[in-house]
PABA-204405 format. One line per field, with one value per residue (C-alpha): residue in one letter; z, x, y. Coordinates in nm, 2 decimals. Last residue first. Example, Ala and Ser with C-alpha at 12.3 -4.5 7.8 and 13.67 -1.06 7.14 Angstrom:
// residues 2
resn <- s/a
Z <- 0.71/0.78
X <- 1.37/1.23
Y <- -0.11/-0.45
// end
This chain:
// residues 380
resn <- x/x/x/x/x/x/x/x/x/x/x/x/x/x/x/x/x/x/x/x/x/x/x/x/x/x/x/x/x/x/x/x/x/x/x/x/x/x/x/x/x/x/x/x/x/x/x/x/x/x/x/x/x/x/x/x/x/x/x/x/x/x/x/x/x/x/x/x/x/x/x/x/x/x/x/x/x/x/x/x/x/x/x/x/x/x/x/x/x/x/x/x/x/x/x/x/x/x/x/x/x/x/x/x/x/x/x/x/x/x/x/x/x/x/x/x/x/x/x/x/x/x/x/x/x/x/x/x/x/x/x/x/x/x/x/x/x/x/x/x/x/x/x/x/x/x/x/x/x/x/x/x/x/x/x/x/x/x/x/x/x/x/x/x/x/x/x/x/x/x/x/x/x/x/x/x/x/x/x/x/x/x/x/x/x/x/x/x/x/x/x/x/x/x/x/x/x/x/x/x/x/x/x/x/x/x/x/x/x/x/x/x/x/x/x/x/x/x/x/x/x/x/x/x/x/x/x/x/x/x/x/x/x/x/x/x/x/x/x/x/x/x/x/x/x/x/x/x/x/x/x/x/x/x/x/x/x/x/x/x/x/x/x/x/x/x/x/x/x/x/x/x/x/x/x/x/x/x/x/x/x/x/x/x/x/x/x/x/x/x/x/x/x/x/x/x/x/x/x/x/x/x/x/x/x/x/x/x/x/x/x/x/x/x/x/x/x/x/x/x/x/x/x/x/x/x/x/x/x/x/x/x/x/x/x/x/x/x/x/x/x/x/x/x/x/x/x/x/x/x/x/x/x/x/x/x/x/x/x/x/x/x/x/x/x/x/x/x/x/x/x/x/x/x/x/x/x/x/x/x
Z <- -5.63/-5.37/-5.14/-5.15/-5.05/-4.75/-4.65/-4.63/-4.25/-4.17/-4.39/-4.76/-4.94/-4.68/-4.59/-4.95/-5.06/-4.77/-4.85/-5.22/-5.12/-4.89/-5.15/-5.43/-5.24/-5.39/-5.74/-5.87/-5.58/-5.57/-5.37/-5.23/-4.98/-4.79/-4.48/-4.54/-4.91/-4.84/-4.60/-4.84/-5.12/-4.88/-4.84/-5.22/-5.24/-5.00/-4.66/-4.51/-4.81/-4.77/-5.13/-5.06/-5.22/-4.89/-4.61/-4.42/-4.37/-4.23/-4.01/-3.87/-3.80/-3.63/-3.40/-3.30/-3.23/-3.01/-2.81/-2.79/-2.69/-2.41/-2.28/-2.29/-2.08/-1.84/-1.79/-1.60/-1.71/-1.54/-1.73/-1.92/-2.06/-2.16/-2.33/-2.51/-2.63/-2.77/-2.96/-3.08/-3.21/-3.38/-3.53/-3.67/-3.83/-3.98/-4.15/-4.26/-4.45/-4.65/-4.62/-4.41/-4.18/-4.10/-4.00/-3.79/-3.61/-3.55/-3.36/-3.20/-2.99/-2.83/-2.79/-2.60/-2.39/-2.29/-2.22/-1.96/-1.71/-1.70/-1.70/-1.39/-1.46/-1.41/-1.14/-0.84/-1.01/-1.01/-1.37/-1.46/-1.57/-1.73/-1.95/-2.03/-2.14/-2.35/-2.52/-2.59/-2.73/-2.96/-3.06/-3.18/-3.40/-3.51/-3.68/-3.90/-3.97/-4.10/-4.42/-4.57/-4.93/-5.04/-5.17/-5.25/-4.91/-5.06/-4.78/-4.79/-4.72/-4.99/-5.13/-5.48/-5.59/-5.48/-5.39/-5.23/-4.94/-4.97/-4.76/-4.60/-4.56/-4.38/-4.12/-4.06/-4.03/-3.77/-3.57/-3.58/-3.45/-3.18/-3.07/-3.06/-2.86/-2.60/-2.58/-2.54/-2.16/-2.16/-2.44/-2.24/-1.92/-2.11/-2.14/-2.50/-2.60/-2.71/-2.97/-3.13/-3.12/-3.30/-3.56/-3.63/-3.67/-3.90/-4.13/-4.15/-4.21/-4.49/-4.65/-4.62/-4.76/-5.07/-5.13/-5.08/-5.37/-5.70/-5.56/-5.41/-5.73/-5.64/-5.85/-5.72/-5.51/-5.33/-5.26/-5.11/-4.89/-4.77/-4.69/-4.48/-4.29/-4.24/-4.08/-3.80/-3.71/-3.75/-3.49/-3.24/-3.19/-3.06/-2.83/-2.68/-2.66/-2.42/-2.43/-2.11/-2.25/-2.54/-2.28/-2.22/-2.58/-2.48/-2.13/-1.85/-1.60/-1.33/-1.14/-1.09/-1.33/-1.41/-1.04/-0.96/-1.26/-1.17/-0.81/-0.90/-1.17/-0.94/-0.62/-0.73/-0.81/-0.49/-0.28/-0.45/-0.28/-0.48/-0.39/-0.17/0.15/0.19/0.12/-0.07/0.20/0.15/-0.04/0.17/0.00/0.12/-0.12/-0.09/-0.31/-0.26/-0.12/-0.22/-0.25/-0.34/-0.55/-0.45/-0.16/-0.09/0.15/0.07/0.28/0.20/0.43/0.55/0.42/0.59/0.35/0.05/0.18/0.29/0.04/0.00/0.36/0.31/0.49/0.43/0.40/0.58/0.90/0.86/0.86/1.18/1.35/1.27/1.02/1.22/1.19/1.00/0.98/0.84/0.60/0.47/0.17/0.21/-0.01/-0.21/-0.56/-0.83/-0.99/-1.17/-1.49/-1.51/-1.43/-1.13/-0.91/-0.85/-0.99/-0.77/-0.46/-0.29/-0.41/-0.54/-0.84/-0.63/-0.73/-0.50/-0.19/-0.27/-0.23/0.11/0.21/0.08/0.26/0.59/0.54/0.47/0.78/0.99/0.85/0.92/1.29/1.43/1.68/1.61/1.56/1.74/1.53/1.45/1.64/1.46
X <- -7.29/-7.01/-7.14/-7.50/-7.38/-7.20/-7.49/-7.73/-7.76/-7.77/-8.07/-8.09/-8.26/-8.23/-7.87/-7.76/-7.96/-7.82/-7.47/-7.53/-7.64/-7.34/-7.10/-7.25/-7.28/-6.98/-7.09/-7.38/-7.61/-7.52/-7.79/-7.90/-7.61/-7.78/-7.60/-7.28/-7.29/-7.34/-7.05/-6.82/-6.92/-6.84/-6.49/-6.45/-6.54/-6.26/-6.32/-6.37/-6.55/-6.47/-6.58/-6.90/-7.02/-7.04/-6.95/-7.28/-7.19/-6.85/-6.99/-7.26/-6.99/-6.78/-7.06/-7.13/-6.76/-6.75/-7.04/-6.87/-6.54/-6.71/-6.88/-6.54/-6.38/-6.67/-6.63/-6.31/-6.00/-5.98/-5.69/-5.94/-6.09/-5.76/-5.66/-6.00/-5.96/-5.61/-5.74/-6.05/-5.86/-5.61/-5.89/-6.06/-5.74/-5.70/-6.03/-6.00/-5.67/-5.58/-5.27/-5.37/-5.59/-5.28/-5.08/-5.37/-5.41/-5.04/-5.06/-5.40/-5.31/-4.99/-5.15/-5.44/-5.21/-5.00/-5.31/-5.48/-5.20/-5.26/-5.64/-5.64/-5.82/-5.53/-5.35/-5.49/-5.39/-5.02/-4.87/-4.61/-4.84/-5.05/-4.76/-4.65/-5.00/-5.02/-4.69/-4.78/-5.12/-4.96/-4.69/-4.95/-5.17/-4.86/-4.72/-5.03/-5.00/-4.65/-4.77/-4.49/-4.43/-4.23/-3.89/-3.79/-3.88/-4.13/-4.30/-4.68/-4.97/-4.99/-5.34/-5.47/-5.50/-5.14/-4.88/-4.55/-4.42/-4.13/-4.21/-4.55/-4.46/-4.14/-4.36/-4.54/-4.21/-4.09/-4.41/-4.35/-4.00/-4.12/-4.37/-4.11/-3.88/-4.15/-4.25/-3.89/-3.90/-4.25/-4.17/-3.87/-4.08/-4.31/-4.04/-3.98/-4.12/-4.45/-4.26/-4.15/-4.50/-4.63/-4.35/-4.43/-4.80/-4.71/-4.51/-4.79/-5.05/-4.84/-4.81/-5.18/-5.26/-5.05/-5.23/-5.58/-5.55/-5.50/-5.31/-5.62/-5.83/-6.18/-6.36/-6.15/-6.45/-6.46/-6.09/-6.10/-6.40/-6.23/-5.91/-6.12/-6.29/-5.95/-5.83/-6.09/-5.98/-5.62/-5.67/-5.87/-5.58/-5.36/-5.64/-5.69/-5.31/-5.23/-4.85/-4.69/-4.62/-4.43/-4.18/-4.06/-3.92/-3.62/-3.63/-3.88/-3.78/-3.54/-3.48/-3.13/-3.06/-3.42/-3.50/-3.20/-3.26/-3.62/-3.54/-3.28/-3.49/-3.79/-3.61/-3.49/-3.85/-3.97/-3.71/-3.79/-4.13/-4.45/-4.71/-4.90/-4.72/-4.36/-4.10/-3.77/-3.55/-3.31/-3.50/-3.43/-3.45/-3.49/-3.49/-3.58/-3.55/-3.68/-4.03/-4.28/-4.63/-4.53/-4.22/-4.07/-3.99/-4.03/-3.93/-3.97/-3.89/-3.91/-3.72/-3.91/-3.83/-3.59/-3.30/-3.52/-3.66/-4.03/-4.32/-4.29/-4.39/-4.72/-4.89/-4.64/-4.86/-4.63/-4.83/-4.77/-4.40/-4.42/-4.63/-4.35/-4.38/-4.27/-3.92/-3.73/-4.01/-3.92/-4.20/-4.33/-4.39/-4.46/-4.40/-4.53/-4.40/-4.53/-4.25/-4.45/-4.48/-4.26/-4.45/-4.25/-4.41/-4.25/-4.53/-4.78/-4.60/-4.88/-5.14/-5.46/-5.50/-5.35/-5.02/-4.75/-4.94/-5.21/-4.95/-4.87/-5.24/-5.26/-4.95/-5.08/-5.41/-5.24/-5.02/-5.34/-5.50/-5.19/-5.21/-4.90/-4.69/-4.35/-4.07/-3.76/-3.47/-3.21/-2.88/-2.60
Y <- -4.03/-4.08/-3.81/-3.94/-4.28/-4.15/-3.92/-4.22/-4.27/-3.90/-3.84/-3.94/-3.66/-3.38/-3.45/-3.48/-3.17/-2.97/-3.07/-2.98/-2.62/-2.58/-2.69/-2.48/-2.15/-1.99/-2.08/-2.29/-2.19/-1.82/-1.65/-1.99/-1.98/-1.69/-1.57/-1.76/-1.68/-1.31/-1.31/-1.49/-1.25/-0.96/-1.10/-1.13/-0.76/-0.66/-0.51/-0.16/0.02/0.39/0.48/0.30/-0.03/-0.21/0.03/-0.03/-0.39/-0.31/-0.03/-0.27/-0.53/-0.27/-0.16/-0.52/-0.56/-0.25/-0.39/-0.73/-0.57/-0.37/-0.68/-0.86/-0.59/-0.60/-0.98/-0.92/-1.10/-1.45/-1.61/-1.83/-1.51/-1.37/-1.69/-1.70/-1.34/-1.41/-1.71/-1.53/-1.23/-1.46/-1.66/-1.35/-1.24/-1.59/-1.57/-1.20/-1.26/-0.95/-0.91/-0.61/-0.83/-1.04/-0.73/-0.59/-0.93/-0.94/-0.61/-0.66/-0.97/-0.86/-0.51/-0.66/-0.87/-0.56/-0.34/-0.56/-0.50/-0.12/-0.17/-0.39/-0.72/-0.96/-0.76/-0.96/-1.28/-1.20/-1.19/-1.45/-1.72/-1.46/-1.35/-1.71/-1.80/-1.48/-1.56/-1.93/-1.83/-1.58/-1.83/-2.09/-1.86/-1.68/-1.99/-2.00/-1.63/-1.70/-1.88/-2.08/-2.16/-2.47/-2.58/-2.23/-2.09/-1.84/-1.65/-1.63/-1.40/-1.14/-1.17/-1.10/-1.46/-1.52/-1.27/-1.39/-1.19/-0.94/-0.63/-0.72/-1.08/-0.98/-0.80/-1.12/-1.31/-1.06/-1.12/-1.50/-1.44/-1.20/-1.46/-1.74/-1.52/-1.45/-1.82/-1.94/-2.00/-2.14/-2.39/-2.51/-2.54/-2.78/-3.04/-3.16/-3.50/-3.35/-3.15/-3.48/-3.62/-3.31/-3.34/-3.70/-3.61/-3.32/-3.54/-3.79/-3.51/-3.37/-3.71/-3.77/-3.43/-3.50/-3.83/-3.68/-3.44/-3.63/-3.92/-4.08/-4.09/-4.21/-3.94/-3.66/-3.53/-3.87/-3.89/-3.55/-3.64/-3.96/-3.78/-3.53/-3.81/-3.97/-3.65/-3.68/-4.03/-3.92/-3.65/-3.86/-4.09/-3.81/-3.68/-4.03/-4.07/-3.79/-3.86/-3.99/-4.34/-4.19/-4.06/-4.41/-4.42/-4.21/-4.05/-4.03/-3.76/-3.85/-3.52/-3.40/-3.12/-3.02/-2.99/-2.77/-2.54/-2.50/-2.43/-2.17/-2.01/-1.98/-1.89/-1.54/-1.42/-1.58/-1.40/-1.07/-1.06/-1.14/-0.88/-1.12/-1.02/-0.94/-0.67/-0.73/-0.57/-0.86/-1.13/-1.44/-1.78/-2.14/-2.43/-2.80/-3.10/-3.46/-3.43/-3.70/-3.55/-3.19/-3.28/-3.05/-2.82/-2.45/-2.17/-1.80/-1.50/-1.13/-0.88/-0.58/-0.23/0.01/-0.02/0.04/0.37/0.32/0.33/-0.05/-0.10/0.07/0.37/0.65/0.96/1.22/1.17/0.80/0.87/1.07/0.80/0.55/0.26/-0.05/-0.20/-0.47/-0.73/-1.07/-1.15/-1.48/-1.70/-2.08/-2.38/-2.67/-2.75/-2.99/-3.19/-3.47/-3.27/-2.96/-2.65/-2.54/-2.27/-1.94/-1.71/-1.89/-1.79/-1.59/-1.84/-1.70/-1.94/-2.21/-2.37/-2.22/-2.13/-2.39/-2.67/-2.53/-2.56/-2.92/-3.02/-2.89/-3.07/-3.39/-3.35/-3.29/-3.60/-3.80/-3.72/-3.56/-3.76/-3.60/-3.84/-3.74/-3.61/-3.87/-3.83/-3.65
// end
């Protein structure tokens, strides 16, 4: 077969075409955003389209049929999707036809079928970094920042133990070392894998929270842990991660034009409120607030309308008022120790030798020596 003739197209025009096709699969308003590949270095570019079967007749319009998806299935348009990857250096291409799948920005069936096929193809033949080479792709500035922050904590623990490392700091150092190795191990796993298991991970964490309610370990009046014999495990910590994973996968799947529609706002709200309620029942007010904040942040970043957050803020203000008004009443909404935490936060001087001791001493150290002499004040 003879080589195809070279088309004399300016490089600037080609760059603009590539950019527009990249937006189709990767842009926030791209019609094929749901079909993009998230593997690093394998960005897709493509185009959706429609192959018209027939026009909507005047008789059908008189009956109220105004959209293609209101027609019988065998009379709807065909959905088309063509894509290639990587975006900048094409190696793989795919073409899909969704028979009577419709077209336009409503995600035709062709795109839904193309995603798993293209992803499978790419992950079978692409040459991702392997072995120790993957270490080079880790975001090292963040990784190095973590031990820097942790060392401050180790220093504080050693200080309050009178210079004894083994008393408290030693154990924390061991846990941090194990956690760092685990973190780097997780970073070696392709992101598409975590996306694919996000739903199962969320359900697993939710099941553990339910297990805590039935057979959890009680400590200091709270039932938050599961006894694993060798150690105890707090499922709410796992839920903080899996909740973000599940919500991220949900909004990655959801078309942008549905993000703020009430029907599609309900699922992420329920995904957030169910574990939050279970954690609050333990009781664990701190982690419950973190779950709410994490879920709300993902929804905010996904582009959910400000009006929903305004309504939540207004409801939250009313809830705070109700909680404070319930203190000492028969219908008190939170535990006494939680009220003490609130009182200490608002006025540490109310209990300077008890719950407010650390805050009070920190203020004394900062006020006496300034920022340049905090270290010497801590070791006194």
